[in-house]
C-alpha positions as CSV (number, residue, x, y, z in Angstrom):
1,X,-2.5,8.5,12.8
2,X,0.2,8.1,15.2
3,X,3.8,8.6,14.3
4,X,4.8,5.1,15.0
5,X,1.8,3.8,13.1
6,X,3.0,5.7,10.1
7,X,6.6,4.4,10.5
8,X,4.9,0.9,10.6
9,X,3.0,1.4,7.4
10,X,6.1,2.9,5.7
11,X,8.3,-0.2,6.7
12,X,5.3,-2.6,5.6
13,X,5.1,-0.9,2.2
14,X,8.8,-0.9,1.7
15,X,9.4,-4.6,2.8
16,X,6.5,-5.8,0.9
17,X,7.5,-3.8,-2.4
18,X,10.8,-5.5,-2.1
19,X,9.4,-8.7,-3.5
20,X,7.7,-7.3,-6.5
21,X,10.9,-7.1,-8.8
22,X,11.7,-10.7,-8.2
23,X,8.0,-11.9,-8.5
24,X,7.7,-9.9,-11.8
25,X,11.1,-11.0,-13.1
26,X,10.3,-14.7,-12.3
27,X,6.8,-14.4,-14.2
28,X,8.3,-12.6,-17.2
29,X,11.3,-14.8,-17.8
30,X,9.5,-17.9,-16.6
31,X,12.7,-18.9,-15.0
32,X,13.5,-19.3,-11.3
33,X,16.8,-21.4,-11.5
34,X,18.7,-18.8,-9.6
35,X,16.1,-18.7,-6.6
36,X,16.4,-20.8,-3.6
37,X,13.2,-22.7,-2.7
38,X,14.2,-23.3,0.7
39,X,14.7,-19.5,1.4
40,X,11.3,-18.6,0.0
41,X,9.5,-21.5,2.0
42,X,11.2,-20.4,5.2
43,X,10.5,-16.7,4.4
44,X,6.9,-17.6,3.6
45,X,6.5,-19.5,7.1
46,X,7.9,-16.5,8.8
47,X,5.5,-14.1,6.9
48,X,2.6,-16.3,8.0
49,X,3.5,-16.1,11.5
50,X,4.1,-12.4,11.4
51,X,0.6,-12.2,9.9
52,X,-0.8,-14.3,12.8
53,X,0.8,-12.1,15.3
54,X,-0.4,-9.1,13.6
55,X,-3.9,-10.4,13.8
56,X,-3.4,-11.2,17.5
57,X,-2.4,-7.5,18.1
58,X,-5.0,-6.1,15.6
59,X,-2.0,-4.1,14.1
60,X,-3.1,-3.0,10.6
61,X,0.5,-2.4,9.4
62,X,1.6,-5.9,10.3
63,X,-1.6,-7.5,9.0
64,X,-1.7,-5.7,5.6
65,X,2.2,-6.1,4.9
66,X,2.4,-9.7,5.8
67,X,-0.8,-10.6,4.0
68,X,0.5,-9.1,0.7
69,X,4.0,-10.3,1.2
70,X,2.7,-13.8,1.8
71,X,1.0,-13.7,-1.6
72,X,4.3,-12.5,-3.3
73,X,6.3,-15.3,-1.7
74,X,3.7,-17.8,-2.4
75,X,3.7,-16.7,-6.0
76,X,7.5,-17.1,-6.1
77,X,7.2,-20.5,-4.7
78,X,4.5,-21.6,-7.1
79,X,6.7,-20.3,-10.1
80,X,9.7,-22.1,-8.8
81,X,7.9,-25.4,-8.5
82,X,6.3,-24.9,-11.9
83,X,9.5,-23.9,-13.8
84,X,11.7,-26.4,-12.2
């Protein structure tokens, strides 16, 4: 594995894991009142575009990170809409 691919996987892991605490907190507390729906919709859109870009480049760090991050973002969006 190249050094820059390792850097990519490390960055992908960290940025993806950054969404876990918010997703877990929102799920456990069943409250999303302090979360901006617009921010998560914009973020979700950007993540989907990054995913498409990663697919185009056939870059596994970009593909894996953004696919997982999209799921976390989508789960927060769903919780936000459910617990309005």
